N, C-alpha and C positions, 0 to 999 in steps of 0.2 A: 400555759395556756390557760390557766383559770383564771389568772389575773392581768390579760391580754383584753376579754372582754367587758370588766366593769372599766377598764381603760377607757375604750373604743365609746362604748356607750357613755361614761361621762364628755368625754371629746365632743360628740354629738350632741349633747343637750347643751354643752357649751356654745354651740354655734346657732343652736334654734332661735336666738334672737334676731337675727338678718334673714331670716325667711321673710320669701316675697311670696302671695298667691299661689298655685300649684299651675303653672301653664296649661292654658287650652286647647294648646295644638301640640300632641307628644311630639310630634317628629320635630320641630326646634327643640332643639335642647341646647338652651344657654349654658354658659359654666356655672359651677357651683361656686354661690356666694363667697368669698374668701376665708371667712372667718369659721363656716363648716368646712370646705375644703384643707384648709392645711393641717387638721388633726391627721385626715384621712390620710392625705397626703403622706405624711409624717411617719404614720402608723405603716405605710408599705415601704417606705424607702428605708426605716433604717429598725422596724422593730419585727415586720413577717418576715426579713429575710433571716435574721436572726432565729428567728423561730420554726421554718422552715412553712414549705406548702402542705398543710394537714386539712387546707378546707376541701373536703370532699365534692365538694358541686362546684360549678363552671358556669359563669364567671367566678372568682374568690369572692368572699363575703366581704372583703373592703372594696373592691372594684364594684363589686353588686351596690354596696351602699352609697359610693359616688355616683352611681350610675341613677340610683333614687332620689338622693337629694337632686342632682341634675336636672331630673327629669319633674319632678312634684316638688321641689324645694325643702328649704329642712326638717320642717316640722312631720310631715306627712312620709320624706325619705328617712327620715329617722325609725319613722316605725314600721315601715317597710325592710330598714337593717337590722332592727331588732327581731321580728319576725324571722328573719333569715338566717339571723344569730342562733334561736330558739330551735329553729326546725332542720337545723345541718348536722345530716350523718343520719336523720331518723326516718319519719316515715316517709318521705321527698324521694328516699331513694331506691322506692316501692313504684312510686309516680313517676320518675321524671329519667327519659332517656339516657343510658350512660351510653358516654363517649372515650375516646382513648386519648391523653392529651401528654404533651412533654414528661409530665410530672403522673403518670400512670392513669389510671382509670377513673374518670369524674364525672358525674349525673349534670346533665345540663338543666339549668333554673335561671333562665335570666330576667332584666327586670321586666320585660314584654307580656313574660308570663302571670307578670302579678298585678298588671294594673287594671283587673278587672275590678279591683276594691275602689279605684278610685274613678271612674269613669260618669 
């Protein structure tokens, strides 16, 4: 797990060049730019399964990153994903409601809860 976070961040940085401005209407969520979506989807498909379901929050950190990029563009989405990776399993567990998932107890932290930074 220690090596996956830097790989994930490097992949997000590589896709920042294709970012456009954030959408003014958060309700319309276009697909993420292909250059930024590819490394995230690669991680979800091949690496996440090998590492197991270790994210203590729901949606998973990679799903959160993809949603943030789709909603706010690559640059702000990358910042939000980095913030999420830094707070995973820390003080957020005290603030967020817990729910049961097929993988056990997780803490709910959707992108919508963190949109206030970019409004």
